[in-house]
C-alpha positions as CSV (number, residue, x, y, z in Angstrom):
1,M,0.0,0.0,0.0
2,L,1.1,3.6,-0.6
3,K,0.0,6.6,1.5
4,I,0.2,10.0,-0.2
5,G,-1.1,12.8,2.0
6,D,-4.3,11.5,3.7
7,I,-5.1,8.9,1.0
8,T,-3.9,5.3,1.0
9,Y,-3.7,3.5,-2.4
10,D,-3.6,-0.3,-2.8
11,H,-3.5,-2.9,-5.6
12,R,-6.9,-1.8,-6.8
13,S,-5.8,1.7,-7.6
14,P,-2.2,1.8,-9.1
15,G,-3.2,4.4,-11.7
16,D,-4.5,6.8,-9.0
17,A,-1.4,6.1,-7.0
18,K,0.8,7.1,-9.9
19,S,-1.1,10.3,-10.5
20,A,-0.9,11.2,-6.8
21,V,2.9,10.7,-6.8
22,Y,3.4,12.7,-10.0
23,K,1.4,15.5,-8.5
24,A,3.2,15.4,-5.2
25,M,6.6,15.5,-6.9
26,G,5.6,18.6,-8.9
27,A,8.4,19.8,-11.2
28,A,10.6,17.0,-10.1
29,A,8.3,14.4,-11.6
30,P,9.7,12.9,-14.8
31,K,8.0,13.9,-18.1
32,D,5.5,11.7,-19.9
33,N,6.8,9.1,-22.4
34,T,10.2,8.9,-20.9
35,P,12.0,5.8,-19.4
36,Q,12.3,7.8,-16.1
37,R,8.5,8.1,-16.0
38,S,8.1,4.3,-16.7
39,V,10.6,3.4,-13.9
40,L,8.8,5.7,-11.4
41,G,5.4,4.4,-12.4
42,A,6.5,0.8,-12.1
43,T,8.0,1.5,-8.6
44,V,4.8,3.2,-7.5
45,A,2.7,0.2,-8.7
46,V,4.8,-2.2,-6.7
47,A,4.5,0.0,-3.6
48,A,0.8,0.3,-3.9
49,G,0.4,-3.4,-4.5
50,G,2.4,-4.5,-1.4
51,A,1.2,-5.5,2.0
52,A,3.3,-3.0,3.9
53,L,2.4,0.7,4.1
54,F,4.9,2.8,2.1
55,E,5.0,6.5,1.8
56,L,6.3,9.0,-0.8
57,P,9.9,9.3,0.5
58,D,10.3,5.5,0.2
59,V,9.3,5.6,-3.4
60,Q,11.4,8.6,-4.2
61,Q,14.5,7.0,-2.6
62,V,14.2,3.9,-4.7
63,Y,13.5,5.9,-7.8
64,N,16.5,8.1,-7.2
65,D,18.7,5.0,-6.6
66,Y,17.6,3.6,-10.0
67,L,18.5,6.9,-11.7
68,A,21.9,6.8,-10.1
69,Q,22.4,3.2,-11.2
70,A,21.6,4.2,-14.8
71,A,23.9,7.2,-14.7
72,L,26.7,5.1,-13.4
73,F,26.1,2.4,-16.0
74,A,26.4,5.1,-18.7
75,T,29.7,6.3,-17.3
76,T,31.3,2.9,-17.1
77,T,30.0,1.6,-20.4
78,A,32.5,3.5,-22.6
79,A,35.5,2.5,-20.5
80,D,34.4,-1.2,-20.3
81,R,33.8,-1.3,-24.1
82,A,37.3,-0.1,-24.7
83,W,38.7,-2.7,-22.3
84,C,36.7,-5.5,-23.9
85,L,38.0,-4.5,-27.4
86,Q,41.6,-4.6,-26.1
87,N,41.1,-8.0,-24.3
88,R,38.7,-9.9,-26.6
89,G,40.9,-13.0,-27.0
90,A,40.5,-13.4,-30.7
91,G,42.4,-16.7,-30.9
92,T,40.3,-18.3,-28.2
93,A,37.1,-17.0,-29.7
94,D,38.0,-18.5,-33.1
95,Q,38.8,-21.9,-31.5
96,L,35.5,-21.9,-29.5
97,A,33.4,-20.8,-32.5
98,A,34.9,-23.8,-34.5
99,A,34.1,-26.1,-31.6
100,Q,30.6,-24.8,-31.4
101,R,30.0,-25.6,-35.0
102,R,31.1,-29.2,-34.4
103,Q,29.1,-29.5,-31.2
104,A,26.6,-32.3,-30.7
105,D,22.9,-31.3,-31.0
106,T,21.4,-34.0,-28.8
107,L,21.3,-34.1,-25.0
108,A,23.2,-37.4,-24.9
109,G,25.8,-36.0,-27.2
110,L,26.3,-32.9,-25.2
111,L,26.6,-34.8,-22.0
112,A,29.2,-37.2,-23.6
113,Q,31.3,-34.2,-24.6
114,G,32.2,-33.3,-21.0
115,S,32.0,-29.6,-21.8
116,V,29.8,-27.4,-23.9
117,V,30.4,-24.2,-25.9
118,I,27.9,-21.5,-25.1
119,T,27.3,-17.9,-26.1
120,R,25.7,-14.9,-24.4
121,G,24.9,-11.4,-25.7
122,T,25.5,-8.9,-22.9
123,N,26.4,-5.2,-22.3
124,P,30.1,-4.1,-22.0
125,V,29.9,-3.8,-18.2
126,Q,29.0,-7.5,-17.7
127,A,31.2,-8.6,-20.6
128,R,34.2,-7.2,-18.8
129,Q,33.1,-8.8,-15.5
130,I,32.7,-12.2,-17.2
131,L,36.1,-12.0,-18.9
132,T,37.8,-10.8,-15.7
133,H,36.4,-13.4,-13.3
134,R,35.8,-16.1,-16.0
135,T,32.4,-17.0,-14.5
136,F,28.9,-17.4,-16.0
137,G,27.7,-14.1,-14.7
138,G,30.8,-12.1,-14.0
139,L,30.7,-12.6,-10.2
140,P,33.9,-13.5,-8.3
141,P,34.4,-17.3,-8.6
142,N,32.9,-19.6,-6.0
143,A,34.7,-23.0,-6.0
144,N,31.9,-24.5,-3.9
145,L,29.5,-24.3,-6.8
146,T,29.8,-27.8,-8.2
147,T,26.3,-28.5,-9.4
148,P,24.0,-26.8,-11.9
149,P,20.9,-24.8,-11.1
150,T,17.7,-26.9,-10.6
151,A,15.4,-27.3,-13.5
152,E,12.8,-25.3,-11.8
153,D,15.1,-22.4,-11.2
154,A,16.4,-22.6,-14.8
155,D,12.8,-22.5,-16.0
156,A,12.1,-19.4,-13.9
157,Q,15.2,-17.6,-15.4
158,T,14.4,-18.6,-18.9
159,G,10.6,-17.9,-18.8
160,L,10.4,-15.0,-16.3
161,G,13.9,-13.6,-16.0
162,I,14.1,-14.5,-12.3
163,K,17.8,-14.7,-11.5
164,D,18.0,-14.9,-7.7
165,T,17.7,-18.3,-6.2
166,V,18.3,-19.8,-2.7
167,A,21.6,-21.3,-3.9
168,G,22.8,-18.1,-5.7
169,R,22.2,-15.9,-8.7
170,I,22.0,-17.7,-12.1
171,E,22.6,-16.5,-15.6
172,E,21.3,-17.9,-18.9
173,W,23.5,-18.6,-21.9
174,S,22.7,-20.3,-25.2
175,L,23.9,-23.2,-27.3
176,G,23.4,-20.9,-30.3
177,Q,24.1,-17.2,-31.0
178,Q,21.2,-14.9,-30.0
179,T,22.5,-11.8,-31.5
180,G,19.7,-9.5,-30.4
181,F,21.0,-9.7,-26.8
182,S,24.3,-8.3,-27.9
183,L,22.8,-5.0,-29.0
184,D,25.1,-2.2,-27.9
185,G,27.4,-4.8,-26.3
186,F,29.2,-8.0,-27.2
187,M,28.6,-11.6,-28.0
188,V,30.6,-13.6,-25.5
189,I,31.6,-17.2,-26.2
190,A,32.7,-19.7,-23.5
191,E,33.5,-23.3,-22.8
192,A,31.8,-24.7,-19.6
193,D,31.9,-28.0,-17.8
194,V,28.7,-29.8,-18.7
195,S,28.2,-30.7,-15.1
196,L,27.7,-27.0,-14.2
197,V,25.0,-26.2,-16.7
198,T,21.3,-26.9,-16.8
199,L,20.7,-28.1,-20.3
200,P,17.4,-27.9,-22.3
201,R,14.9,-30.6,-21.6
202,S,14.8,-32.2,-25.0
203,D,16.8,-32.8,-28.2
204,G,14.6,-30.5,-30.1
205,A,15.1,-27.7,-27.5
206,T,18.9,-27.9,-28.1
207,R,18.4,-26.8,-31.7
208,G,15.3,-24.5,-31.6
209,G,14.4,-21.3,-29.9
210,E,16.9,-19.8,-27.5
211,A,18.4,-23.3,-26.7
212,G,19.1,-21.8,-23.3
213,V,21.4,-23.2,-20.7
214,C,21.8,-21.9,-17.2
215,G,24.6,-21.8,-14.7
216,Y,25.3,-20.0,-11.4
217,A,26.7,-16.6,-11.9
218,A,29.7,-17.3,-9.7
219,A,30.5,-20.8,-11.3
220,G,33.7,-21.0,-13.2
221,L,34.1,-21.2,-17.0
222,I,36.9,-23.2,-18.7
223,R,37.6,-20.6,-21.4
224,V,35.9,-17.3,-22.4
225,A,36.4,-14.7,-25.0
226,I,34.6,-11.9,-27.0
227,L,33.2,-13.5,-30.2
228,S,31.8,-10.3,-31.8
229,E,30.7,-6.8,-31.1
230,G,26.9,-6.2,-31.2
231,R,25.3,-3.6,-33.5
232,P,24.7,-0.2,-32.0
233,S,21.1,0.8,-31.2
234,G,21.7,4.5,-31.5
235,E,20.2,5.2,-28.1
236,P,22.1,6.5,-25.0
237,P,23.3,3.8,-22.6
238,E,21.4,5.5,-19.7
239,K,18.1,5.2,-21.6
240,R,18.8,1.6,-22.4
241,E,19.6,0.8,-18.7
242,L,16.5,2.5,-17.5
243,E,14.4,0.5,-19.9
244,R,16.1,-2.7,-18.6
245,I,15.4,-1.6,-15.0
246,C,11.7,-1.1,-15.8
247,V,11.5,-4.6,-17.2
248,A,13.3,-6.0,-14.1
249,I,10.9,-4.2,-11.8
250,G,8.0,-5.9,-13.4
251,R,9.6,-9.3,-13.1
252,D,10.8,-9.0,-9.5
253,H,8.2,-7.4,-7.3
254,P,9.6,-9.0,-4.1
255,G,13.0,-7.5,-4.8
256,V,11.5,-4.0,-5.3
257,V,9.6,-4.4,-2.0
258,T,12.9,-5.2,-0.3
259,L,14.3,-1.9,-1.6
260,L,11.3,0.0,-0.6
261,K,11.5,-1.4,3.0
262,A,15.2,-0.4,3.1
263,A,14.3,3.1,1.9
264,A,11.6,3.4,4.7
265,L,14.2,2.5,7.3
266,L,16.7,5.0,5.8
267,K,14.4,7.9,5.2
268,R,11.8,7.5,8.0
269,G,13.4,5.2,10.5
270,V,10.5,2.8,10.1
271,V,10.8,-1.0,10.0
272,L,8.2,-2.5,7.7
């Protein structure tokens, strides 16, 4: 729920809650048809739909943190792009690409290989992290991760984009090359131990669609390199990051509620 002035809004009135927040923010409210407006509106909707009673300062804090996150992303993108271009590992990429072309296209064949060659389109920031740490998601390596994500967690990531699990954050790669995900970034190619990936459920799924495979973000890769640079979108990195944040808000309401509760404690000293 979200209290603005003397009125409390809930899951039945997200539109009214948004209007009330825009009015209360006055000139500071983002303009219509901007990614900033979408991010604020999505945050308000989560607050109004929650069981806890949030207030305007909580929403504003989370919104401002999202803006800061997008601004930082824009600042680091150029530097990380330059780093990736200088450290792309062209020889390794060529070897892995050749191995991917020879790769089995059945589950039994993939398991028999012992390792799989996978690709992932990602932004320059994460691409640098992946190459630096040589892990599925660019997190520092965790040697204790010796099993793949569960099939249920992999399905949640593939279908809903839910990355956080009890056992740790997961990331999705592909047995093929989904070039759309490399927009404004890079196509990364890697070799992974087959025991660390959740493979598609059927032989057909290894060849069609996204052919997605999941691994823990902190699980190690055998080899990794930049395969290619994605095409430019022509849009500012900050705008693209805000659009990504807006999608993430819609997919992870509990995570946003956690941020709102932290903001309530920070701004108002209230434990929700």
